[in-house]
MDTraj code that builds the backbone (N, CA, C; nanometers):
import mdtraj as md
import numpy as np

residues = "UNK UNK UNK UNK UNK UNK UNK UNK UNK UNK UNK UNK UNK UNK UNK UNK UNK UNK UNK UNK UNK UNK UNK UNK UNK UNK UNK UNK UNK UNK UNK UNK UNK UNK UNK UNK UNK UNK UNK UNK UNK UNK UNK UNK UNK UNK UNK UNK UNK UNK UNK UNK UNK UNK UNK UNK UNK UNK UNK UNK UNK UNK UNK UNK UNK UNK UNK UNK UNK UNK UNK UNK UNK UNK UNK UNK UNK UNK UNK UNK UNK UNK UNK UNK UNK UNK UNK UNK UNK UNK UNK UNK UNK UNK UNK UNK UNK UNK UNK UNK UNK UNK UNK UNK UNK UNK UNK UNK UNK UNK UNK UNK UNK UNK UNK UNK UNK UNK UNK UNK UNK UNK UNK UNK UNK UNK UNK UNK UNK UNK UNK UNK UNK UNK UNK UNK".split()
xyz = np.array([
    [1.1195, -1.5672, -0.3542],
    [1.0715, -1.5163, -0.2269],
    [0.9422, -1.5813, -0.1834],
    [0.8730, -1.6477, -0.2752],
    [0.7525, -1.7155, -0.2352],
    [0.6242, -1.6382, -0.2580],
    [0.6306, -1.5147, -0.3043],
    [0.5090, -1.4367, -0.3266],
    [0.4543, -1.4566, -0.4677],
    [0.5420, -1.4895, -0.5634],
    [0.4993, -1.5034, -0.7013],
    [0.3872, -1.6057, -0.7127],
    [0.2859, -1.5697, -0.7900],
    [0.1720, -1.6581, -0.8093],
    [0.0593, -1.6366, -0.7106],
    [0.0845, -1.5627, -0.6031],
    [-0.0209, -1.5345, -0.5057],
    [-0.1181, -1.4310, -0.5625],
    [-0.2395, -1.4340, -0.5119],
    [-0.3381, -1.3327, -0.5463],
    [-0.3688, -1.2518, -0.4218],
    [-0.3486, -1.1213, -0.4309],
    [-0.3809, -1.0269, -0.3243],
    [-0.5055, -0.9510, -0.3670],
    [-0.5878, -0.9126, -0.2706],
    [-0.7135, -0.8440, -0.3004],
    [-0.7106, -0.7007, -0.2506],
    [-0.7727, -0.6136, -0.3286],
    [-0.7914, -0.4746, -0.2912],
    [-0.9407, -0.4597, -0.2677],
    [-0.9768, -0.4238, -0.1450],
    [-1.1186, -0.4170, -0.1071],
    [-1.1548, -0.2800, -0.0535],
    [-1.2818, -0.2474, -0.0654],
    [-1.3325, -0.1251, -0.0052],
    [-1.3415, -0.1422, 0.1454],
    [-1.3303, -0.0312, 0.2157],
    [-1.3392, -0.0328, 0.3614],
    [-1.4854, -0.0160, 0.4017],
    [-1.5379, -0.1035, 0.4849],
    [-1.6739, -0.0840, 0.5357],
    [-1.6829, 0.0457, 0.6143],
    [-1.8005, 0.1010, 0.6242],
    [-1.8292, 0.2227, 0.7015],
    [-1.7846, 0.3522, 0.6352],
    [-1.7480, 0.3502, 0.5072],
    [-1.7123, 0.4752, 0.4420],
    [-1.8229, 0.5233, 0.3492],
    [-1.9306, 0.4451, 0.3394],
    [-2.0404, 0.4834, 0.2515],
    [-2.0071, 0.4546, 0.1063],
    [-2.1054, 0.4621, 0.0222],
    [-2.0832, 0.4403, -0.1203],
    [-2.0572, 0.2941, -0.1515],
    [-2.0395, 0.2637, -0.2780],
    [-2.0203, 0.1260, -0.3231],
    [-1.8966, 0.0637, -0.2606],
    [-1.7842, 0.1433, -0.2505],
    [-1.6619, 0.0864, -0.1965],
    [-1.6737, 0.0607, -0.0474],
    [-1.7745, 0.1184, 0.0185],
    [-1.7916, 0.1025, 0.1618],
    [-1.8477, -0.0316, 0.2028],
    [-1.8880, -0.1142, 0.1081],
    [-1.9471, -0.2426, 0.1410],
    [-1.8423, -0.3520, 0.1565],
    [-1.7158, -0.3177, 0.1435],
    [-1.6118, -0.4196, 0.1430],
    [-1.6049, -0.4865, 0.0074],
    [-1.6633, -0.4211, -0.0921],
    [-1.6689, -0.4767, -0.2263],
    [-1.5286, -0.4915, -0.2857],
    [-1.5193, -0.5794, -0.3804],
    [-1.3925, -0.6062, -0.4476],
    [-1.3567, -0.4906, -0.5412],
    [-1.2516, -0.4190, -0.5057],
    [-1.1980, -0.3128, -0.5911],
    [-1.1141, -0.3768, -0.7004],
    [-1.0459, -0.4845, -0.6654],
    [-0.9672, -0.5555, -0.7648],
    [-0.8804, -0.6621, -0.7008],
    [-0.8025, -0.7274, -0.7844],
    [-0.7085, -0.8261, -0.7345],
    [-0.5776, -0.8119, -0.8101],
    [-0.4707, -0.8511, -0.7419],
    [-0.3366, -0.8413, -0.7984],
    [-0.2752, -0.9801, -0.7995],
    [-0.2410, -1.0276, -0.9178],
    [-0.1695, -1.1542, -0.9316],
    [-0.0206, -1.1200, -0.9281],
    [0.0479, -1.1611, -0.8235],
    [0.1878, -1.1247, -0.8035],
    [0.2761, -1.1964, -0.9055],
    [0.3533, -1.1154, -0.9795],
    [0.4447, -1.1682, -1.0800],
    [0.5906, -1.1431, -1.0445],
    [0.6159, -1.0463, -0.9577],
    [0.7541, -1.0120, -0.9234],
    [0.7620, -0.9668, -0.7783],
    [0.8622, -1.0162, -0.7076],
    [0.8882, -0.9757, -0.5697],
    [1.0294, -0.9206, -0.5639],
    [1.0408, -0.7902, -0.5469],
    [1.1693, -0.7219, -0.5371],
    [1.1662, -0.6425, -0.4075],
    [1.1997, -0.7099, -0.2955],
    [1.1833, -0.6551, -0.1614],
    [1.2287, -0.5108, -0.1550],
    [1.1477, -0.4214, -0.0992],
    [1.0234, -0.4465, -0.0270],
    [0.8986, -0.4374, -0.1145],
    [0.9144, -0.4343, -0.2475],
    [0.8011, -0.4165, -0.3377],
    [0.7557, -0.5488, -0.3983],
    [0.6235, -0.5605, -0.4141],
    [0.5631, -0.6686, -0.4917],
    [0.4906, -0.6024, -0.6081],
    [0.4863, -0.6711, -0.7217],
    [0.4144, -0.6146, -0.8360],
    [0.3492, -0.7262, -0.9155],
    [0.2482, -0.6860, -0.9922],
    [0.1810, -0.7850, -1.0734],
    [0.0679, -0.7282, -1.1549],
    [-0.0082, -0.8191, -1.2113],
    [-0.1203, -0.7837, -1.2975],
    [-0.2420, -0.7486, -1.2120],
    [-0.2998, -0.6321, -1.2391],
    [-0.4181, -0.5863, -1.1666],
    [-0.5414, -0.6138, -1.2507],
    [-0.6396, -0.6770, -1.1877],
    [-0.7692, -0.6982, -1.2520],
    [-0.8738, -0.6221, -1.1726],
    [-0.9334, -0.5229, -1.2344],
    [-1.0319, -0.4382, -1.1669],
    [-1.1574, -0.5168, -1.1328],
    [-1.2102, -0.4877, -1.0146],
    [-1.3351, -0.5470, -0.9701],
    [-1.4492, -0.4477, -0.9850],
    [-1.5673, -0.4842, -0.9423],
    [-1.6847, -0.3996, -0.9611],
    [-1.6780, -0.2648, -0.8879],
    [-1.6005, -0.2537, -0.7813],
    [-1.5948, -0.1286, -0.7048],
    [-1.4760, -0.0404, -0.7444],
    [-1.3993, -0.0796, -0.8462],
    [-1.2806, -0.0022, -0.8834],
    [-1.3152, 0.1382, -0.9339],
    [-1.4240, 0.1517, -1.0053],
    [-1.4630, 0.2821, -1.0596],
    [-1.4733, 0.3902, -0.9529],
    [-1.5079, 0.3529, -0.8312],
    [-1.5240, 0.4498, -0.7229],
    [-1.3904, 0.5062, -0.6740],
    [-1.2796, 0.4372, -0.7026],
    [-1.1477, 0.4836, -0.6555],
    [-1.0464, 0.5013, -0.7686],
    [-1.0863, 0.4765, -0.8908],
    [-0.9948, 0.4855, -1.0063],
    [-0.9263, 0.6218, -1.0125],
    [-1.0026, 0.7312, -1.0029],
    [-0.9447, 0.8653, -1.0122],
    [-0.8508, 0.8947, -0.8960],
    [-0.8800, 0.8399, -0.7802],
    [-0.7940, 0.8580, -0.6633],
    [-0.6555, 0.7967, -0.6886],
    [-0.6520, 0.6771, -0.7441],
    [-0.5242, 0.6129, -0.7750],
    [-0.4507, 0.6868, -0.8875],
    [-0.5231, 0.7386, -0.9852],
    [-0.4600, 0.8157, -1.0928],
    [-0.3969, 0.9435, -1.0371],
    [-0.4674, 1.0108, -0.9474],
    [-0.4148, 1.1325, -0.8848],
    [-0.2914, 1.1015, -0.8007],
    [-0.2973, 0.9924, -0.7242],
    [-0.1843, 0.9544, -0.6389],
    [-0.0604, 0.9295, -0.7237],
    [-0.0749, 0.8568, -0.8314],
    [0.0392, 0.8242, -0.9162],
    [0.0942, 0.9497, -0.9848],
    [0.0074, 1.0388, -1.0306],
    [0.0538, 1.1631, -1.0930],
    [0.1341, 1.2464, -0.9935],
    [0.0904, 1.2512, -0.8692],
    [0.1619, 1.3285, -0.7668],
    [0.2937, 1.2637, -0.7274],
    [0.2978, 1.1327, -0.7192],
    [0.4204, 1.0646, -0.6795],
    [0.5291, 1.0819, -0.7867],
    [0.4885, 1.1003, -0.9102],
    [0.5839, 1.1160, -1.0191],
    [0.6403, 1.2581, -1.0277],
    [0.5810, 1.3536, -0.9563],
    [0.6296, 1.4916, -0.9574],
    [0.7363, 1.5103, -0.8504],
    [0.8329, 1.5922, -0.8821],
    [0.9357, 1.6267, -0.7851],
    [0.8944, 1.7526, -0.7103],
    [0.9518, 1.7699, -0.5939],
    [0.9324, 1.8948, -0.5221],
    [0.8488, 1.8805, -0.3975],
    [0.8874, 1.9556, -0.2970],
    [0.8188, 1.9530, -0.1681],
    [0.6755, 2.0033, -0.1782],
    [0.6494, 2.0906, -0.2747],
    [0.5139, 2.1461, -0.2868],
    [0.4103, 2.0397, -0.3217],
    [0.4537, 1.9302, -0.3819],
    [0.3608, 1.8224, -0.4182],
    [0.3473, 1.7182, -0.3069],
    [0.4385, 1.7202, -0.2131],
    [0.4377, 1.6190, -0.1068],
    [0.3106, 1.6244, -0.0227],
    [0.2680, 1.7434, 0.0175],
    [0.1469, 1.7563, 0.0999],
    [0.0238, 1.7072, 0.0237],
    [0.0161, 1.7385, -0.1050],
    [-0.0967, 1.6924, -0.1861],
    [-0.0942, 1.5406, -0.1980],
    [0.0264, 1.4837, -0.2191],
    [0.0380, 1.3382, -0.2281],
    [-0.0025, 1.2730, -0.0960],
    [0.0429, 1.3292, 0.0163],
    [0.0077, 1.2728, 0.1469],
    [-0.1428, 1.2737, 0.1695],
    [-0.2115, 1.3783, 0.1254],
    [-0.3570, 1.3859, 0.1403],
    [-0.4264, 1.2783, 0.0574],
    [-0.3828, 1.2605, -0.0664],
    [-0.4419, 1.1576, -0.1531],
    [-0.4108, 1.0188, -0.0979],
    [-0.2879, 0.9989, -0.0534],
    [-0.2485, 0.8703, 0.0036],
    [-0.3318, 0.8383, 0.1281],
    [-0.3555, 0.9384, 0.2118],
    [-0.4381, 0.9178, 0.3316],
    [-0.5814, 0.8812, 0.2934],
    [-0.6326, 0.9402, 0.1868],
    [-0.7677, 0.9075, 0.1414],
    [-0.7733, 0.7631, 0.0905],
    [-0.6696, 0.7186, 0.0215],
    [-0.6646, 0.5790, -0.0230],
    [-0.6652, 0.4872, 0.0986],
    [-0.5820, 0.5178, 0.1989],
    [-0.5772, 0.4361, 0.3210],
    [-0.7128, 0.4328, 0.3916],
    [-0.7865, 0.5431, 0.3853],
    [-0.9173, 0.5508, 0.4509],
    [-1.0215, 0.4659, 0.3779],
    [-1.0101, 0.4552, 0.2465],
    [-1.1142, 0.3913, 0.1669],
    [-1.0831, 0.2507, 0.1174],
    [-0.9561, 0.2100, 0.1287],
    [-0.9126, 0.0851, 0.0664],
    [-0.8361, -0.0012, 0.1663],
    [-0.8518, -0.1321, 0.1540],
    [-0.7722, -0.2281, 0.2310],
    [-0.7035, -0.3227, 0.1339],
    [-0.5802, -0.3573, 0.1682],
    [-0.5047, -0.4557, 0.0920],
    [-0.5070, -0.5852, 0.1720],
    [-0.5462, -0.6923, 0.1057],
    [-0.5625, -0.8205, 0.1738],
    [-0.4706, -0.9242, 0.1095],
    [-0.3764, -0.9736, 0.1903],
    [-0.2847, -1.0779, 0.1442],
    [-0.3568, -1.2119, 0.1511],
    [-0.2964, -1.3189, 0.1013],
    [-0.3576, -1.4509, 0.1168],
    [-0.3769, -1.4898, 0.2635],
    [-0.3012, -1.4259, 0.3548],
    [-0.3141, -1.4539, 0.4982],
    [-0.4091, -1.3602, 0.5705],
    [-0.4628, -1.2600, 0.5013],
    [-0.5551, -1.1660, 0.5625],
    [-0.5117, -1.0218, 0.5407],
    [-0.5890, -0.9276, 0.5937],
    [-0.5586, -0.7853, 0.5736],
    [-0.4221, -0.7474, 0.6306],
    [-0.3537, -0.6552, 0.5624],
    [-0.2257, -0.6051, 0.6105],
    [-0.2494, -0.4755, 0.6867],
    [-0.1594, -0.4432, 0.7795],
    [-0.1770, -0.3247, 0.8643],
    [-0.1572, -0.1956, 0.7866],
    [-0.0606, -0.1945, 0.6973],
    [-0.0327, -0.0720, 0.6220],
    [0.0269, -0.1083, 0.4870],
    [0.0049, -0.0192, 0.3898],
    [0.0540, -0.0453, 0.2554],
    [0.0689, 0.0858, 0.1795],
    [0.1465, 0.0789, 0.0743],
    [0.1592, 0.1873, -0.0221],
    [0.1362, 0.1213, -0.1573],
    [0.0249, 0.1552, -0.2225],
    [-0.0201, 0.0857, -0.3435],
    [-0.0317, 0.1830, -0.4594],
    [0.0232, 0.1442, -0.5733],
    [0.0099, 0.2200, -0.6971],
    [-0.0607, 0.1304, -0.7985],
    [-0.1564, 0.1879, -0.8700],
    [-0.2266, 0.1145, -0.9756],
    [-0.2241, 0.2001, -1.1009],
    [-0.1809, 0.1386, -1.2112],
    [-0.1819, 0.2069, -1.3408],
    [-0.2242, 0.1059, -1.4458],
    [-0.3418, 0.1253, -1.5003],
    [-0.3937, 0.0323, -1.5999],
    [-0.4082, -0.1067, -1.5410],
    [-0.3442, -0.2041, -1.6060],
    [-0.3545, -0.3413, -1.5562],
    [-0.2322, -0.3815, -1.4743],
    [-0.1564, -0.2837, -1.4237],
    [-0.0387, -0.3102, -1.3400],
    [-0.0588, -0.2497, -1.2017],
    [-0.0083, -0.3189, -1.1019],
    [-0.0112, -0.2677, -0.9646],
    [0.1205, -0.3040, -0.8987],
    [0.1709, -0.2147, -0.8140],
    [0.2906, -0.2436, -0.7359],
    [0.2724, -0.1794, -0.5993],
    [0.3254, -0.2495, -0.4984],
    [0.3011, -0.2052, -0.3620],
    [0.4070, -0.2584, -0.2671],
    [0.4147, -0.1928, -0.1526],
    [0.4888, -0.2457, -0.0387],
    [0.3898, -0.2510, 0.0754],
    [0.4142, -0.3384, 0.1706],
    [0.3187, -0.3596, 0.2785],
    [0.3922, -0.3962, 0.4064],
    [0.3177, -0.3899, 0.5168],
    [0.3744, -0.4261, 0.6460],
    [0.2640, -0.4839, 0.7338],
    [0.3024, -0.5778, 0.8187],
    [0.2086, -0.6315, 0.9169],
    [0.1868, -0.5336, 1.0307],
    [0.2751, -0.4344, 1.0431],
    [0.2644, -0.3304, 1.1449],
    [0.2575, -0.1962, 1.0743],
    [0.1932, -0.0963, 1.1351],
    [0.1933, 0.0370, 1.0734],
    [0.3361, 0.0835, 1.0469],
    [0.3566, 0.1551, 0.9363],
    [0.4901, 0.1985, 0.8967],
    [0.5590, 0.2795, 1.0060],
    [0.4858, 0.3652, 1.0779],
    [0.5461, 0.4448, 1.1850],
    [0.6074, 0.3555, 1.2910],
    [0.5364, 0.2509, 1.3320],
    [0.5895, 0.1574, 1.4314],
    [0.7124, 0.0866, 1.3765],
    [0.7087, 0.0509, 1.2500],
    [0.8209, -0.0171, 1.1862],
    [0.9438, 0.0738, 1.1883],
    [0.9259, 0.2018, 1.1569],
    [1.0371, 0.2966, 1.1572],
    [1.0905, 0.3167, 1.2982],
    [1.0009, 0.3248, 1.3975],
    [1.0439, 0.3408, 1.5366],
    [1.1243, 0.2200, 1.5821],
    [1.0817, 0.0994, 1.5438],
    [1.1539, -0.0210, 1.5822],
    [1.2926, -0.0236, 1.5182],
    [1.3033, 0.0169, 1.3933],
    [1.4332, 0.0217, 1.3270],
    [1.5235, 0.1226, 1.3950],
    [1.4658, 0.2380, 1.4337],
    [1.5425, 0.3405, 1.5036],
    [1.5928, 0.2879, 1.6372],
    [1.5045, 0.2238, 1.7135],
    [1.5426, 0.1691, 1.8437],
    [1.6509, 0.0630, 1.8280],
    [1.6378, -0.0209, 1.7254],
    [1.7372, -0.1249, 1.7015],
    [1.8725, -0.0611, 1.6679],
    [1.8712, 0.0432, 1.5865],
    [1.9940, 0.1129, 1.5515],
    [2.0580, 0.1786, 1.6715],
    [1.9753, 0.2379, 1.7602],
    [2.0265, 0.2994, 1.8812],
    [2.0867, 0.1933, 1.9749],
    [2.0209, 0.0778, 1.9830],
    [2.0707, -0.0310, 2.0670],
    [2.2041, -0.0837, 2.0174],
    [2.2158, -0.0975, 1.8846],
    [2.3417, -0.1444, 1.8255],
    [2.4531, -0.0423, 1.8480],
    [2.4188, 0.0866, 1.8403],
    [2.5184, 0.1921, 1.8627],
    [2.5663, 0.1893, 2.0084],
    [2.4729, 0.1651, 2.1003],
    [2.5090, 0.1592, 2.2435],
    [2.5969, 0.0380, 2.2698],
    [2.5659, -0.0762, 2.2056],
    [2.6484, -0.1948, 2.2231],
    [2.7897, -0.1708, 2.1704],
    [2.7992, -0.1016, 2.0585],
    [2.9295, -0.0711, 2.0019],
    [3.0100, 0.0218, 2.0916],
    [2.9444, 0.1131, 2.1605],
    [3.0132, 0.2055, 2.2508],
    [3.0621, 0.1338, 2.3752],
    [2.9912, 0.0267, 2.4163],
    [3.0291, -0.0487, 2.5358],
    [3.1507, -0.1383, 2.5089],
    [3.1663, -0.1800, 2.3841],
    [3.2659, -0.2806, 2.3496],
    [3.3971, -0.2231, 2.3277],
])
top = md.Topology()
chain = top.add_chain()
for i, resn in enumerate(residues, 1):
    res = top.add_residue(resn, chain, resSeq=i)
    for name in ("N", "CA", "C"):
        top.add_atom(name, md.element.get_by_symbol(name[0]), res)
traj = md.Trajectory(xyz[None], top)
């Protein structure tokens, strides 16, 4: 797929205060596997990782639990990660991502457009195809 061997960066978001707010390096991911839509690889923690380590641990613990009661808690933690962290591809920052970090491993999916817009476009495309099929 062409992603293997790339290095992606996890950075703090400016304007959030604290060490991660300086745009500091939270870490980097050396991509070892591309299994669309997921990329995964070796995570190397940077100097600002300590400020978000517990957040990623909480997110992963919640994602591994079943049940609707954990979904709201996971969404809150995920939103906090999105607020404090940016994922940067070799071509620049991505619009949206879902990132998991556990020890020296990281896996994520990403999009150049926010996921909501991506879902709306897929829905519109599906509706358009259905309308074309009804016309034919």
